[in-house]
C-alpha positions as CSV (number, residue, x, y, z in Angstrom):
1,X,66.8,-8.9,3.4
2,X,63.1,-7.9,2.9
3,X,62.3,-11.6,2.6
4,X,64.5,-12.4,5.4
5,X,62.8,-9.8,7.7
6,X,61.0,-12.4,10.2
7,X,64.7,-14.0,10.7
8,X,66.0,-10.6,11.2
9,X,63.6,-9.4,13.7
10,X,63.9,-12.9,15.2
11,X,67.7,-12.4,15.9
12,X,66.9,-8.5,17.1
13,X,64.6,-9.9,19.8
14,X,67.2,-12.4,21.0
15,X,69.6,-9.9,20.8
16,X,67.6,-7.5,23.3
17,X,66.7,-10.4,25.7
18,X,70.2,-11.9,26.0
19,X,71.7,-8.2,26.6
20,X,69.3,-7.6,29.5
21,X,69.8,-11.0,30.6
22,X,73.3,-10.0,31.4
23,X,72.6,-7.1,33.4
24,X,73.6,-8.6,36.5
25,X,76.8,-9.8,35.3
26,X,77.9,-6.6,33.9
27,X,77.2,-5.0,37.6
28,X,79.8,-7.3,38.7
29,X,82.3,-5.3,36.7
30,X,80.9,-1.9,37.4
31,X,77.8,-1.4,35.0
32,X,75.6,-0.4,37.8
33,X,71.6,0.1,37.3
34,X,69.4,-2.3,38.0
35,X,71.6,-5.6,37.4
36,X,73.7,-3.9,40.8
37,X,70.3,-3.9,42.7
38,X,70.0,-7.6,42.0
39,X,73.5,-8.6,42.7
40,X,73.3,-6.6,46.2
41,X,70.3,-8.2,47.0
42,X,71.2,-11.9,46.0
43,X,74.4,-11.4,48.2
44,X,71.9,-10.9,51.3
45,X,69.7,-13.6,50.1
46,X,66.8,-11.4,49.6
47,X,64.7,-12.8,47.1
48,X,62.0,-10.5,47.1
49,X,64.3,-7.5,46.8
50,X,66.2,-9.2,44.3
51,X,63.0,-9.8,42.1
52,X,61.7,-6.2,42.7
53,X,64.8,-4.9,40.9
54,X,64.5,-7.8,37.9
55,X,60.9,-7.5,37.2
56,X,62.0,-3.8,35.5
57,X,64.6,-5.5,33.8
58,X,61.6,-7.9,32.2
59,X,59.4,-4.6,31.6
60,X,62.2,-3.1,29.6
61,X,62.6,-6.2,27.3
62,X,59.0,-6.3,27.0
63,X,58.5,-2.5,25.8
64,X,61.6,-2.8,23.5
65,X,60.2,-6.4,22.2
66,X,57.0,-4.8,21.5
67,X,58.3,-1.9,20.2
68,X,61.0,-3.7,17.7
69,X,58.0,-6.2,16.6
70,X,55.7,-3.3,15.7
71,X,58.2,-1.5,13.5
72,X,58.8,-4.8,11.9
73,X,55.5,-5.4,11.0
74,X,55.4,-2.1,9.1
75,X,58.2,-2.7,7.0
76,X,57.3,-2.7,3.5
77,X,53.8,-1.4,4.0
78,X,52.7,1.7,2.3
79,X,52.6,4.4,4.4
80,X,49.2,5.8,5.5
81,X,47.8,9.0,4.3
82,X,48.1,10.4,7.6
83,X,50.8,8.5,9.0
84,X,53.0,11.7,9.0
85,X,50.5,13.8,10.5
86,X,50.3,11.4,13.6
87,X,53.7,11.2,14.0
88,X,54.1,15.1,14.0
89,X,51.3,15.0,16.7
90,X,52.7,12.6,18.8
91,X,56.1,14.1,18.8
92,X,54.2,17.6,19.8
93,X,52.6,15.9,22.4
94,X,55.6,14.2,23.8
95,X,57.6,17.7,23.8
96,X,54.7,19.6,25.5
97,X,54.9,16.8,28.2
98,X,58.4,16.7,28.7
99,X,59.0,20.5,29.0
100,X,55.9,20.8,31.4
101,X,57.2,17.9,33.6
102,X,60.6,19.8,33.6
103,X,59.2,23.3,34.8
104,X,57.0,21.9,37.4
105,X,59.8,19.9,38.8
106,X,58.0,16.6,38.2
107,X,60.9,14.5,36.9
108,X,60.9,11.8,39.4
109,X,58.4,8.9,39.9
110,X,56.2,9.5,42.7
111,X,56.8,7.4,46.0
112,X,52.9,7.4,46.7
113,X,52.7,5.5,43.5
114,X,55.0,2.5,44.3
115,X,54.3,-1.0,45.4
116,X,56.5,-3.1,47.4
117,X,56.7,-6.8,46.3
118,X,60.0,-7.8,48.4
119,X,57.8,-9.1,51.6
120,X,55.4,-10.8,49.8
121,X,57.8,-12.5,47.3
122,X,60.1,-13.5,50.4
123,X,57.0,-15.0,52.0
124,X,56.1,-17.1,49.1
125,X,59.6,-18.5,49.0
126,X,59.4,-19.5,52.7
127,X,56.0,-21.5,52.0
128,X,57.4,-23.1,49.2
129,X,60.5,-24.1,51.0
130,X,58.3,-25.2,53.8
131,X,55.5,-27.2,52.1
132,X,57.0,-28.3,48.5
133,X,60.8,-29.3,49.4
134,X,59.5,-32.5,51.1
135,X,57.1,-34.7,52.4
136,X,54.4,-33.9,49.6
137,X,51.7,-36.9,49.7
138,X,52.0,-39.2,46.5
139,X,54.6,-37.3,44.4
140,X,57.0,-36.4,46.8
141,X,58.8,-33.4,47.4
142,X,60.9,-31.4,45.0
143,X,64.4,-32.6,46.9
144,X,63.1,-36.2,46.1
145,X,62.8,-35.2,42.5
146,X,66.3,-33.9,42.4
147,X,67.6,-36.8,43.8
148,X,66.0,-39.3,41.5
149,X,66.9,-37.1,38.6
150,X,70.5,-37.4,39.9
151,X,70.5,-40.9,40.9
152,X,68.8,-42.2,37.5
153,X,70.1,-39.5,34.9
154,X,73.0,-37.5,35.6
155,X,75.2,-40.2,37.4
156,X,74.6,-42.7,34.8
157,X,75.1,-40.4,32.1
158,X,78.6,-39.2,33.6
159,X,79.8,-42.6,34.8
160,X,79.3,-43.8,31.0
161,X,81.0,-40.9,29.4
162,X,84.1,-41.3,31.9
163,X,84.0,-45.1,31.4
164,X,84.6,-44.8,27.9
165,X,88.2,-44.5,26.7
166,X,89.4,-40.9,25.4
167,X,89.7,-42.3,21.8
168,X,86.5,-43.7,21.8
169,X,85.0,-40.3,22.9
170,X,87.2,-38.6,19.7
171,X,85.8,-41.1,17.4
172,X,82.1,-40.8,18.5
173,X,82.4,-36.9,18.3
174,X,84.0,-37.2,14.8
175,X,81.3,-39.7,13.5
176,X,78.3,-37.6,14.9
177,X,79.8,-34.4,13.4
178,X,80.6,-36.2,10.3
179,X,77.0,-37.5,9.8
180,X,75.4,-33.9,9.8
181,X,78.5,-32.0,8.3
182,X,81.6,-32.1,6.6
183,X,84.9,-33.6,7.3
184,X,86.2,-29.9,8.3
185,X,83.4,-30.1,10.8
186,X,84.3,-33.3,12.1
187,X,87.9,-32.3,12.3
188,X,87.0,-28.9,14.3
189,X,84.6,-30.9,16.7
190,X,87.5,-33.7,17.2
191,X,90.3,-31.2,17.7
192,X,88.1,-29.0,20.1
193,X,87.7,-32.1,22.4
194,X,91.0,-33.2,22.1
195,X,91.8,-29.5,23.6
196,X,90.2,-30.5,26.5
197,X,92.6,-33.1,27.1
198,X,95.7,-31.5,26.6
199,X,94.3,-28.8,29.2
200,X,94.4,-31.9,31.6
201,X,90.6,-31.2,32.7
202,X,89.0,-34.6,30.7
203,X,87.0,-35.8,33.6
204,X,85.5,-32.5,34.7
205,X,84.7,-31.9,31.2
206,X,82.8,-35.2,30.9
207,X,81.1,-34.2,33.9
208,X,79.9,-31.0,32.5
209,X,79.1,-32.7,29.4
210,X,76.9,-34.8,31.2
211,X,74.9,-32.5,32.7
212,X,74.8,-30.3,29.5
213,X,73.3,-33.4,27.5
214,X,70.6,-34.1,30.3
215,X,69.6,-30.8,30.6
216,X,69.3,-30.0,26.7
217,X,67.4,-33.3,26.4
218,X,64.8,-32.1,28.8
219,X,64.8,-28.4,27.2
220,X,64.3,-29.8,23.7
221,X,61.3,-32.0,24.8
222,X,59.5,-29.2,26.6
223,X,60.8,-26.6,24.0
224,X,59.4,-28.4,21.0
225,X,56.3,-29.3,22.4
226,X,55.5,-25.8,23.5
227,X,56.6,-24.4,20.6
228,X,54.7,-26.5,18.4
229,X,51.4,-25.9,20.2
230,X,52.3,-22.1,20.3
231,X,52.7,-22.2,16.3
232,X,49.2,-23.8,16.1
233,X,47.5,-22.0,18.4
234,X,47.4,-18.2,18.1
235,X,45.7,-17.9,21.6
236,X,48.4,-20.2,23.6
237,X,51.0,-18.3,21.2
238,X,50.0,-14.9,22.6
239,X,49.5,-16.3,26.2
240,X,53.0,-17.8,26.0
241,X,55.0,-14.7,24.9
242,X,55.1,-12.6,28.0
243,X,56.0,-15.7,29.9
244,X,58.9,-16.4,27.7
245,X,59.8,-12.8,27.9
246,X,59.9,-13.0,31.7
247,X,62.1,-16.1,31.7
248,X,64.4,-15.0,29.1
249,X,65.3,-11.7,30.5
250,X,65.1,-12.2,34.2
251,X,68.4,-12.1,35.4
252,X,69.6,-15.9,35.9
253,X,70.6,-15.1,39.4
254,X,67.5,-14.0,40.3
255,X,65.8,-17.4,39.9
256,X,68.5,-19.2,40.9
257,X,67.9,-19.0,44.9
258,X,64.3,-20.1,44.4
259,X,65.7,-23.0,42.4
260,X,68.0,-24.0,45.6
261,X,65.2,-23.4,48.0
262,X,63.3,-26.2,45.8
263,X,66.0,-28.6,44.8
264,X,68.5,-27.9,47.1
265,X,72.2,-28.1,46.0
266,X,73.8,-30.2,43.6
267,X,73.9,-31.0,39.9
268,X,70.0,-31.3,39.7
269,X,69.2,-27.7,40.5
270,X,72.3,-26.6,38.2
271,X,70.4,-28.5,35.5
272,X,67.1,-26.8,36.2
273,X,68.5,-23.6,36.0
274,X,70.0,-24.2,32.6
275,X,66.4,-25.4,31.3
276,X,64.7,-22.2,32.6
277,X,67.4,-20.1,31.1
278,X,67.4,-22.1,27.6
279,X,63.6,-22.8,27.1
280,X,62.4,-19.5,26.0
281,X,64.9,-19.7,23.1
282,X,64.1,-23.0,22.0
283,X,60.1,-22.4,22.3
284,X,60.5,-19.4,20.2
285,X,62.9,-20.6,17.3
286,X,60.5,-23.7,17.2
287,X,57.1,-21.6,17.1
288,X,58.6,-19.2,14.4
289,X,59.9,-22.1,12.5
290,X,56.5,-24.0,12.3
291,X,54.6,-21.1,11.9
292,X,56.6,-19.9,8.7
293,X,55.9,-23.4,6.8
294,X,54.5,-22.5,3.1
295,X,50.5,-22.1,3.8
296,X,50.4,-23.5,0.3
297,X,52.0,-27.0,1.3
298,X,49.3,-27.2,4.3
299,X,46.4,-26.2,1.9
300,X,47.5,-29.3,-0.2
301,X,47.9,-31.6,2.7
302,X,44.3,-30.6,3.9
303,X,42.9,-31.0,0.2
304,X,44.2,-34.5,0.1
305,X,42.5,-35.2,3.6
306,X,45.5,-35.5,5.9
307,X,44.6,-34.9,9.6
308,X,45.6,-32.4,11.8
309,X,48.3,-34.9,13.1
310,X,49.6,-35.8,9.6
311,X,49.9,-32.2,8.6
312,X,52.2,-31.9,11.7
313,X,54.3,-34.9,11.3
314,X,54.4,-35.2,7.5
315,X,54.6,-31.3,6.5
316,X,55.2,-28.8,9.0
317,X,57.9,-30.4,11.0
318,X,59.6,-31.9,7.8
319,X,59.7,-28.7,6.1
320,X,60.6,-26.8,9.4
321,X,63.5,-28.8,10.0
322,X,66.3,-26.3,9.4
323,X,64.5,-24.3,12.6
324,X,64.4,-27.0,14.6
325,X,68.2,-27.9,14.2
326,X,68.7,-24.5,14.9
327,X,66.7,-24.7,18.1
328,X,68.8,-27.7,19.0
329,X,71.7,-25.8,18.6
330,X,70.8,-22.5,20.4
331,X,69.6,-24.9,23.2
332,X,73.0,-26.8,23.5
333,X,74.9,-23.2,23.4
334,X,72.7,-21.6,26.1
335,X,72.4,-24.8,28.6
336,X,76.4,-24.4,28.2
337,X,76.4,-20.8,29.3
338,X,74.8,-21.4,32.5
339,X,77.7,-23.9,33.4
340,X,79.1,-21.4,35.5
341,X,76.4,-20.3,37.4
342,X,75.5,-23.6,37.8
343,X,78.7,-24.3,39.9
344,X,77.6,-21.5,42.2
345,X,75.0,-24.1,43.3
346,X,76.7,-27.4,43.5
347,X,76.9,-28.2,40.2
348,X,80.6,-28.8,40.2
349,X,83.0,-29.8,37.3
350,X,84.4,-26.7,35.0
351,X,81.7,-24.3,36.5
352,X,83.3,-24.9,39.9
353,X,86.8,-24.5,38.8
354,X,85.7,-21.2,36.9
355,X,84.0,-19.8,39.9
356,X,87.0,-20.9,42.1
357,X,89.4,-19.2,40.0
358,X,87.4,-15.9,39.8
359,X,86.9,-15.9,43.9
360,X,90.7,-16.9,44.5
361,X,92.1,-14.7,41.9
362,X,93.5,-17.9,40.3
363,X,93.8,-17.0,36.9
364,X,95.6,-20.3,35.8
365,X,92.4,-22.5,37.1
366,X,89.8,-20.0,35.9
367,X,91.5,-19.7,32.4
368,X,91.5,-23.3,32.1
369,X,88.2,-23.9,32.9
370,X,87.0,-21.2,30.4
371,X,89.0,-22.5,27.9
372,X,87.5,-26.4,28.3
373,X,84.0,-24.9,28.4
374,X,84.7,-22.9,25.0
375,X,85.9,-25.9,23.6
376,X,82.7,-28.2,24.7
377,X,80.7,-25.3,23.4
378,X,82.6,-25.4,20.1
379,X,82.5,-29.2,19.6
380,X,78.4,-29.1,20.7
381,X,78.0,-26.7,18.0
382,X,79.7,-28.6,15.2
383,X,77.6,-31.9,16.3
384,X,74.3,-30.1,16.2
385,X,74.3,-27.5,13.4
386,X,74.7,-29.0,10.0
387,X,76.8,-27.6,7.3
388,X,75.8,-27.4,3.4
389,X,77.8,-30.3,1.8
390,X,79.3,-29.4,-1.7
391,X,80.2,-31.4,-4.5
392,X,83.0,-30.8,-7.1
393,X,81.1,-28.1,-9.0
394,X,80.8,-26.1,-5.9
395,X,77.2,-26.5,-5.6
396,X,75.3,-27.2,-2.7
397,X,74.5,-31.2,-2.6
C-alpha cells in the first residue's frame, strides 16, 4: 500500500471528481443542493444561472482534491518537531472563529460580497451563437465542423458497422479481445455483444458504438498529447490541473447547452459532450503514468546520448504502457457514460431510447436500452483492458 500511494491517490481523486459530477443527475431523484439549482436553471435554458451553481461544485472539487493531495504527500514522512503544536493552534483558532461567528450571528455569507455572473455568461453564449455558429471566414462556423464530422466520420463508421453481418461483428470482437486477453475475456466480450442482438436492439447499438468509437478516438488523440506534454513540463502540468478540475467536475448538463449552441443538435454535439467529459481522466492517467517512469531508466537513456524524442518514444511510452492502456479503458467507459445525455441533444440510438423510456415511463424501452449500453460497456472494457495470461504453472506469462 505505501508503494502504491500515488495510484491510490489518483483513485481517490477520480472518485471525488466523478461523485461531484453526478450532482445534477442525483438532484433528479431528490438529492437537492447545488445540483438541483443547475437542473432548474437548465430546464429554463438559463446557462448563466446554471453556471453560477456549477462553479461552486467545481470549487468544492478543487478544495477536496488539494486537501487529499496534500495529505497524501505527507504520508510516510517523519512528523516535524512542531507539527502537533501547529495542529493544536489551528484547531484552537478554528474553534474561536466558529464560536465568535455563532455569538455574533454571522453565519450566512453577506449578500454584499456576492457577484452575479449569470448575465455576463448568457451574453457570452448569445455572442458565440451569433458569431461562431456559421459564417466564420476561411474556417467556417462550428455548425460546418459538426456537419463535416457527421458526414465524413460518424456516418461512414455507422454504415460500415451496420453493413457487417452479425457473425462477423462477433468474430471481430472475439479476435480483438483474444489478442490482449484470454479466451475467457474473449468469451465474455462475445456473449455481451450477442446479448445485444437477443435484446433486439442490434442496429441502434451499432449506431451508438460508432459514436463511441469516434469520440474515443478524438479523446485519446487529445488526451495522450496533453498528458505527455503535462508529464514532461511541470509548468504546463500545473496550468492544466485547474482546467481539468473544471471540466471533470462541471456537471455535464451545464456545458450541454453551450455545445448545442455551437454545434446544433445531432450526433456530433453528443460526441463533443462525450469528449469533454472523458478527456480530463485520460489526461490525468496518461500524465501520471509517464511521470511515474523510473528516473534511472531515463538517466540511462540520457547517458547513452538519447534525444528527448527518443527518450519519449523508446523509454517513457513503452514503460508507461499499463497506464496508457488504463487511459484507453477509462476513456471508453467515460465516453459510453455520456450516451444517455447525448440522447438529449440528438445523439439518437440507445441514448434516445433510454431518454424516451424515462420521459414516458416506459420501463421496457428504457430498461432494454440501459441493458444494451451495459453490454456495450462490458464488451469495450474486455477489448481495451488486457488481462494477465497464465501458463500451466500458474505464473504470469
